[in-house]
N, C-alpha and C positions, 0 to 999 in steps of 0.2 A: 608719683608724679613730680616730687621735688627733685629726685635724681635726674629725671628726663629734662626738666627745665634747666637745672644747672649745666647739664651736658650740652644742651642746645645753646646756651649763652657762651659757654667756653669755646665750642666749635665755631660759632658765628664770629666771636672775637678773633679766634685764630685765623679764620678765612679772611677777615678784613685786614688783619696785620700782614698776612702774606701778600694780599693784593696791593696794599699801600707800599710794602717793601719793593714789590716788583715794579710798581709805577715810579717810585722814587729812584730806583736804580736805572730805569730807562731814561728818566729826565735828566739825571746827573751826568750821563755819558754824552759825549758829542755825537751829533747825528752822522757826521762823516765817517765814524769808525764802524758802522754797521750797515749792511745792505738791507734792501726791502725783504729778502727771503729770510735773513737772520732775525729781523724784527717779528716777522710773521711766525717763525718757529718759536721764539720766546713767548709770543702771545698765546700760541696753542698750548704750550707747556703750562702756562698760568691757568688757562681755562681747564685743562685736564686736572690740575691740582684742586681747583675749586670743586669740580664734579666729584672727585674722590672724597673731599671733606664733606660735601653734602650727602654722599652715600653713606659714610660712616655715622654722620649725625642721624640719618633716618634709621640706620640699624640699631643704634643706641635707644632711640625713642621706641622702636618696635620691641626691643628687649624689655624696656620698662613697662610697656602695656602688657606684654605676655606675663610678666611677673605679677601684675595686679590681677590679670584674669585667673592665673593658676592659684593665687591665694584664695579665690572664691570657691575652689574645688575642695571642700572640706572632707568629702567622702570619696572613695574610689569608684570610678565609673564602670559600668557593666560587671559588677561584682557577682561571684558565684557563692552559693550557700556552702558553708563548711570551710572556706578558705580564709587565710589571714593576709593582710596587705600592709606594706611599709612605704613611706614617702622617702625617695632617695634623689640625690642630685646627680644628674647625668652631665659629665664634663663636655665642653664644646670640642668639636673635631676640626682639625686643621689639615690642609693639603699643601705639600711642597711643590713648587714649580720654578722654572727658570724664565728669566725675562732678559731681552736684549735691550741695553741702555745706550743711548747716543753719547759718545765721549767727545768727538770732535765733528762739527757740522761740515757738510759739503761746501765747497767754495770753487772759484774760478780764477785762472790766471790770464790776464789780457795782454796782448801784444799788438802795437799799432804798425800798420804797413802804409807808407806814404803814397800819395797819388802819383801817376806817371802821365807825361805830356809828350807831344811830338809836333814838329813844324811841317805844314803841308801847303801846297799852292792851290788856291781857289779862284774861280772866275766870278767876278762881281758885276752886277748890272749897273751900268752908268746912266743909261737912258732907256726907259720902258717902251715897248712897242706901242704904236698908236695907229690912227687911220684918219683920212680926209673925206668929208661928205659933200657931194655935188648934187644940187636939186635937179629933178627930172619932172616936166609938166605932165598933167593928165591927158588922156585921149578920149574923145566922145564919138557917138554915132546917133542917127535919127531913125526911129522905128514907128510903124503904124499898128493899131490894134482896134478891134470892134468893142464898143462899150455899150452895155444893156441900158436903154433909156426907159423902156416899159416892159414889164413881164407879161407872158401869155396869160389869158384869162378864159375860164370855162363857165357858162351861164346856162341854166335850165330855163327855156322860154315856152310859150304856148304854140310856137310855130318855128320853122327853120329860119325865117327872116330875122336878121340881127336887130331890126327895128321893132319887132313884136314885143309884147309885154312879158316880163319875167313870170315863171310859174310860181304860184303861191306855195307856202310851206305845207298847207293842208293837202293840196293836190299832189305834192311829192310824197307826203306821208301816206296818202291813199294808194298811190302806185306801189310804194314799198310794201304796204300791208297786204296787197293782192298779187304778190308774185313777182315783182320787178326788182332786181338787184342793181340799183343806180350806180354803184361803184364799178360795175363791169361795163357800163355804157361807153361808147366811143363818140367823139364829135360828129354830128350829122345824123345820129339815130333818133327816131321818133317813136312814141308809144301811144296807142288809143285805149280808151276805157269802154267796155261793153257791159250792158245790163242783161242778166239771164233771169227770167221769171221762174216761179215755183213750178214743180211738175207733180201730177197726181195720177192714180190708177184706181180701177173699180175691182172690188173684192167681195166675195160672199162670206158672211160670218154667222155662226150659230148663236142665237140669243136665248137666255133662259126665260121661259114663260111661266113655269111653276116649279118652286123649290121642292126638294125631297123632304119627307116627314115620316114620324114613327106612330103606329097604332099601339096603345098601351092597354094591358089587361092585368088586374090585381088578383092575387091568390093568397087566402088567409093562412095564419100559422097553425100548427098541430101540437097538442100537449098530451101527457099521460101522468097517472098517479103513482108515486114510489114512496117506500119507508126509508128514513135515514137516522143515524146516530148523531145527536146534537150534544156538544160539550156544555155541561151545567156548571162544573167547578174544575178549574185548572189544577194540574199537579203542582205540589209545593213541598217544602221540607222545613224541619225545625232543628235547632241546636240544643244539645244536652251538655252540661258542664262535667269535665273529668278532672279530679283534684291531682296535685303534684305528689311525687313519691320521693323520699329522702332515706339516707343511711349514714351512720356514724363510723368514721375511720380514724386511725391514728397514724402519724408519720413523724420521723426525726428530721429536724431542721438545724442548720448551722447556727450556733450561738455566736462564736468568735471564729472567723476563717483562719486557715493556716497562713502564716506570715514569717518574715525574717526580720531580725533586729541586729543592729551593730553593737558589739561589745568590745571594749578595749582588751587587747591581749597583754599578758604579763611579760612579753618579750621573748626573743629566741634564746637559744642556748648561749650564742656568742655575744660579745659586747655590741652595744648599739650606739656608742658615743659618736661614731663617724657618720651616722645617719641623723634623721630628725627626731627619732624616738617615738614617732607616731605609728602604732601598730593597731589595726582594727581587724576584727573577726566577724564575719556574717554568720549568725546562728539561726536554725529553723526553729519555729514555735508551732506545735501541732494545733489543729482545729479542735473546737469543743462543740458538742451537740446537745439538744433538749428535745423531749417528746411532746407533741401537740395533738390534741383531739379536735376533730372538726366534722360538722354535719355537711354531707355532700348530696347534691341534687342528683337523683337517679333518672327521673323523668319529669319534665316541667308540667304545670297545669295547662290543660287544653280543653277543647270542645269536640263533641261528636255529632255528625249530621244525620238526621232520621228522615227518610223520604216518605211523603204522603201522596198516594195515587190520585189521578183525575177522576171525575164523576160525569157519566153520560146518560141521556134519555132518548127513547125511540119516538120519532114524530112522523106523520104522513104529509108529503109535499107534492105539488104538481110540478112536473119536469117538461121543458120544451123539447119536442121531438124534431120539428122543422120550423124555421122562421118564416114570417110573411115575406112574399116576393112579388115581382112584377115580370110580365112577359111583353116584349116589344117586337113588332113587325114593321120593317122599313118599307115606305112607298117611294119609288124612285122619282127624280125630277124630270120635267118635260122641257124641250127646246124647239126653236123654229129657225129657218135660214132667212137672212136679211141681207140685201145688196147695200155695200158701203163704199164711199169715195175716200181714199187714203192718200196723203201727201207723201211723195217719194223723195223730194229735194226742195230745200228752201231757195228763195230768190237771192241772188248774189251779184257782185260786181267783179269783173275780171279785167286785167290789162295785158296787152301783148304788143309786139313790135308791128309797125304799120304794114310790113310786107307779109305778115302771117295772115292767111286767108281762112283759118279754121272757123271763124265766127262770121255770121252774115252781117252786112253793112247796116241793116235796119236796127240792130241791137246796140249801135254806138250811141253813147250819151253826148257826144260833142267835146268831152274833155280830152286834151292832147297835150303832151309835153315833148320837147325836143332839146337836145344838148347842142349848144352852139359854142364856138371857140373864137376868141380875138387873139391873133398871133402876137408874139413879142416884137418890140421895136428896137433897133440897134443904130448907132452912129459911129463913123470912123474918126479916130483921134490920133494925131501925130505927136511924139514927144522925144526929147533928147536924153540919151542914157550914157553913163560913164562906162567906157570899154576898159580903161586902165587908169587906176588912181594915180594921183601925183605922188612922187617919192624922192629918194636920194640914191646916188651912186657912191659906194664905199670903196676908197683906195687905201690899202694897207701900207703902214710905215714900219719897217723892222726895228727890233731893239738893238742897243749897243752895249758891249761888255768890255771888262778890263781884268787882267790876271794879277793877283796879289798873293803874298805869303801870310799864312794864318797859323797860330799856335793852338792846337786842339788837345782836349783831355782824352787820354787813351783809357786810363783805369782810375776809379775813385779811390780815395783813401779808405782802408779797411781795418777792421779789428779782428784779431784771432783769439778765441776763447778756448782755454784748455780746462776741462773739468777735473777738479780734485775731489775724489769720493770722500764720503763721510766715514768716520771710524766709530765702531760700536764695540761693546763689551758685554758678555753674558754674566748675569748675577743670579744667585739662588735666592728665592723669596718663599714665603708661606702665606696662605690666605685661609680665612674662616670658611669652612664647608658647611658646618651645622652648629647652631647655637646651643649652649648649655641650657638645661631646663629641669624642673622638678616633675617626677611622675610616681604614680602608685605601682608597686610591684607585688605580685602574689608570692609569699615566702612561707617557709616552714617556721612555726612557732610552737609553743608548748601545748597548743590545742590540737595540732595535727602532727607533732613530732614524737616518734616512739623509737626505742632502741632498734626494733626490727626495720623501721623505715630508714634510719641512719645507716644500718648495716648494709641494706640493699643499695644505698647510694654509694657507699665505700666500695662495694663489690663492682658496681657498674663502672666507677672511675678506674679501678684496677683493670677491668676488661678493656677499657679504652686506651690503656697505656699511660695512665696518670696515677702515681703512687700515693694513696691516701694514708700510708702508714698502717698501723694495726687495725684489723677489722674488729672493732669492739663496740659499735653502735654509739660511740661518743664522738662529738665534733671537737677536734683539736686543731692546733696550728697546721699540722701536715695535711689533715683533711681539707681545711679551707684553702691551703696553698694549691692542692690538687684541683679543687673546684674552680678556683680563679684561673689556673692554667687551662683547664678544659673550656672555660668560658671564652678566654682570649683565642684559643685555637679554633673555636666554632663560631666566632663573631657574635657571642651572646652578651647581654648586659652584665658588666662586672661591677659587683658591689660587695658589702660586708655581709650579705645574706645569701642563703640558698634559695634562689627565686624559682618559681614554678616553670619558667622557660627552660632553665637548666635541667630540672627533673624530667621534663618531657623529652629533652634532647638525649638524656641518659636512658630513656625508655623504662623508667621506674614507675610502677603502678602503686599509688598510695591507697 
């Protein structure tokens, strides 16, 4: 964390220094020497430098955190039993690339073209057109028209005479209720009220003189004697106890399970000064057992059910053969014919128009209604109306003009801009593609390295076209040079050890 903090402070100070230097350089120069595009380009360059410094600062902080995390990995991850591991430093990887750099910014060359003028003749207005207004009097006429003084009126009365009394609302309601639609009546129409009495007829009707009834006769029940089995004691059951059964058995159980432990290796055949010196081997420890005796339940304690049958006795009982019943004989009802007077229609009032002769005159009640009408009244009125409104007559006065010479602009002053392109240069740069880091690698050490294994590796290198020197089962300078050459050719990790990735790539079985 101390390295990370120092790096952060240094980068932040450097960023501030570059920013202040850029600001001071901008303020010290006259504003007139730079265009708005040049100032914008310089501002974008400073912002890009700030972003690059912030990115490098974040990368250094990330490297410091990864270093702290890797220091906590004290043992190899996903280790296999019987293999040895060494911690090695993997160098960072860089990538070369080219970049185009601005050498001279784009600019413009400006040329001014002056304005052009010409003299022309124009007609100017000396006196505007106008007009003169002459008044014209209005024209009138006299007309006659009929004015309504009193509207026509319709009134229901008890007779056609206009001096007769008006009909009451009850009388009009009675006429409406008994079939007269007053809204369809015309002036001069009259309606009478008639009273129609009730009507009757003589009919013969059968009348009940004696109702129907039943004659009842009782019949006694019949019985017989029979023998039956009667339950004296119901069936039941009892439970008997059955004891449990056991047996003794022996078995082997794990005392200490099989496991693996880490043991430090004594180092590979070659020197280990270039690495960290940490070599760990994962060793198998077999399981241990012991014999135990135990009593096992064969069958648990239980109960057994014993059935007890039911007990019966024979008894003599009286049984019903047929139940008591009754017999009924129906005697029919008796009727007689009687002469009756029956009403066929109720008394009622009816209304109809006076010229309708369907009802006799003696049935009239004296109630009568007639629709009378008082015509509308008009008076003749004369009045004066305007035929043509008063106004004015308009007389036009033409405009007057004069010809003069005028200097006019033909073309405005212009500027011609010629673009001068920017100049660029291609430079070669390199960038970090992968950070350096520490990792555990499976290697050959004195626990899994034999003369036979080394000889197989030397033969495999020779078969792949890499000369390991003498095939003697001993790792020397020539053998390690061939191993490193094979690793580089096959993009394998290159270090001071013979790692397991290289052995698998050579198809050597240990």
